[in-house]
N, C-alpha and C positions, 0 to 999 in steps of 0.2 A: 499620506496616500499618493501624492504626486511622485515621491521618490520610488514607491513601489511600482507605479505604472511605468515609470521610466525604465527601471531595471527589468520589469516583465517584458516590455516591448523590446529592449535590447537583447534579452536572452532569446526571445522568439526569433529575432533576426539572426543571431548567432547559431541557434539550434532549431531550424525551422521544422514545425510539425504541420501536418495537414489538418483540415477542419472537418468535423462531422457535419455533413450537409443537413442532417435533421435538426440538430440543436446547437450547432456552433462550437462543439467541444473539440479541443485539440486532439490529434491522434499522431502516434509514431508507429512506424513499421520496422521491426527488427528481424533481419534474416536469421534463420536457424537451420540446422541440418534436417529438420523435419518440416520445413516450410516456413512461411512468414508468420511472425507473431505480431498482431495488431494490438496496440494499447490505446484505449480511449481514456482521457483524463477528464473525469466528470466533475470532480471538486472535492475539497476537504480530504477525507480518507477514502473516497469512493472512486473505484476504477472498473474498467471492463477490459478483459483480455479475450481475443478471438484467435484460435489456433486449431488447425486441423479440423475445421468444421464445428468446433466446440466453442460455446460462449460461456465465459466464466465471469461472473459479477462478484466484486469484492466490496463488502460493506455498503450495499445499495441503500440509499436514503432518499426519500421522495423530495426532500427540501432542495436537493441539488440537481434533480432531473425529473422529467415527465416520463416515467417508465412505461407508460402505455405506448410510447413511441420507440422503445428499444426492443431488440430481439429478446425472446424468452431465454432463460438461463438453462444451460445444461448442468452447470455447477454454480452454487452460490457459496461464497466463503464469508464468514463473519468472524472478525477478530475478537470482539468483546461486547459486553452487554450495555454499554452506554448508548443513549438514544441517538447520538450523532453517528453511530455505527450500526446499531441494530434497529431496524424499522420494519415491524411486522407487515405493514401495508405494502411496502416495496417488495418484500419477500413474496407476498401473496400475488402481487401483480406479475412478477417475473417467473413464477412457478408454472410448470407444465408437467404432463405425465413424464416421469423419468428424471425430473430434476433432482440432483443430489445436493442437499443442504449440509455443508460442513461447518462446524462451529465448536466453540468451547462449551464445557458443561454448564457454565453460568448462563450462556445464551440459550441452550437447550431447555433449561429450567423455565425461562421466560416464554419461549415459543412452544414448548411442549412437543417438540419434534426435532429431527435432525440427526446427523452422523457426528457423534462427539469425538473430537480428537484432543488428547491431552498433550501437554508439553513433552516433546521427545518422541512422539509417535509418528510413524510414516505409513501412508496408505497410497495405493494407486486407485484413482477414481476416474472412471471413463477414460482410461489410458493416460491420465495425467498423474505423475508422481507428486504427492503433497506431503511435506514435512511440517509438523506443527512444532514451533519453537517458542521459548519463553518471551514474554513481553511484559515489562513491569518497570516501576519507578524505584530508584535508589535514593534520590535526592529530593525531588519535588513532592511535597506532602499536602494533603487536604487539611490536616491538623497534625500536631506532633505525634509521630509514630503511625500515622494513617496515610499511606501513599495514595496518590490519585488512581494508580493502577497496581493493585497488590499482586505479588508473585503468585503464579499458578492460576489466576482467574481468566486471563486472556491469552490469546495466541498471536504470534507472528506466523507467517507461512513461507516456506520455500517451495516454489513450483518449478518443475522441470519441463521445459518446452523444447523438444529436440535435444540439441546440445547446449542449451542455455538454461542456467539456473537463476531464477528470479526470486528475490527476497522482498516480501511485503512485510514490513516490520510491525505493523499495528502500532498501538500507543505504548511506547517504551522509551527508555533512556539507553545510553551506551553501556549496556550490561555486560558482565564478563563472558556470558554464554555466546556472545557474538564471535569470540575467538575460535569457537569450534565450527563455525560455518565456513566451509572451504569451497573454493571454486565458484563464488558468486559473480555472475556476469552483470546483473542489473539489480540495483538496490533502491527501494523506496524507504526513506527514513523520515520520520515525523519531526517537525521543528516548530512546535507551537508552545508558547509559555502561557501559564506555568505548568501545563499538563505533561509535556514530553521533554524534548531536548532543546537546548540552546544551540546556536550555530557552532559553538566550540565543541559541544558534545557530538553533534552530527559529524563534524570534521574528524573527531577522534574515532567515532564508529567507522567512518569511511576508511580511515587509515588502517583499522583492524580488518575490515572486510575486503578492502581493495577491489571494489567492483570496477568493471570496465565503464559502466554508465551509472551515474548516481542521479536519482531524482529526489530532491527534498519534496515532501508532500505534507498535507495537513498542517500548513505553516501559518495560517491565520494572518496576523499583521507583522510577523517577523520579517525583518529586512533580509531578503535572500542574498543581497550583495555582500553581506558579511561572510557568508559561506563561500562565495566565489573568491573573496580575498584570501580566506584562510587556506583554500586549496589551490590557489593560483599556480603554484609550482608543481602540481601533480600532473605531469605530462601523460601518465598512464591511465588517467581517469577523466572521463568526460562528464561534466556537471551540467545537467539539462534542467532548466527552470521552466515549469509549465504552470498553468493557472490552477493551482491546487490549494487555494485558501480554505 
C-alpha cells in the first residue's frame, strides 16, 4: 500500500489534475476542437465526462460516489452487468427527463430499459458519436473454459468529443479487435487481476492503440509503476495515473 501511495502521489505531481470541490475527485481538462472535455475520475471503472453542456456518466456505482451531489446525466453508459459496473440505484439517482441510457443487452435484461448497443454498432446520441466495441477475456478464466467476461456480453465504448476520440475499454484484455480502433486520442484501459489485464497486457494494448494519453483505470491493487516502466521509452504517449482503484 505504501508503494502504491508513493507512485500515486508521484504521478499526480508529474501529471497534475484539478480536484472536484464537491467530493475531492481528480479532474482533467482536455482541449478539443468542439470545446473543453472535462474528465472526472470517480473510482474503479466509474467516470464522468462533461462536454458541450452534456454530462455523460460511465458505469456509475454508488459505492464510489454520492450521486445526489453530482449533476444529472444526459447520457449514462454501462459497459457490462457486473455489480461493480451496473448499479440500478445510481442509474435511478442520475436519471432525469431525457436521459439516454446506453448499455449492453445483458445490462438491459437486468434493468428492463435502455438503448441496447451490440459490439460493432455506432450511434449518435445527443450529438455524441458512440461506438460499441468488444470487451472480453481471452486468458483469465473464472474456471476452465469460463472467462470472467465472455465475448459479446459487454461493451467498450469509443466516444467522439470534437476532434478527440476517447476509448473506454470496459472489462477486457488486449483483444485482437483493438487493432481496428484507429485514431484513438485517449484510452482508458483496465488493469486489475485476475479479472482484466496485467501491466504487460496493458502495455501491449497501448502499443496497438497508440493513444496520445493513456489512463490505466480499474486497477485495484496492481502496481501502476510497472506500466510506467514498461512504457518509459514511449515519447509519443503520455501515461497519466489517477486514483482509479
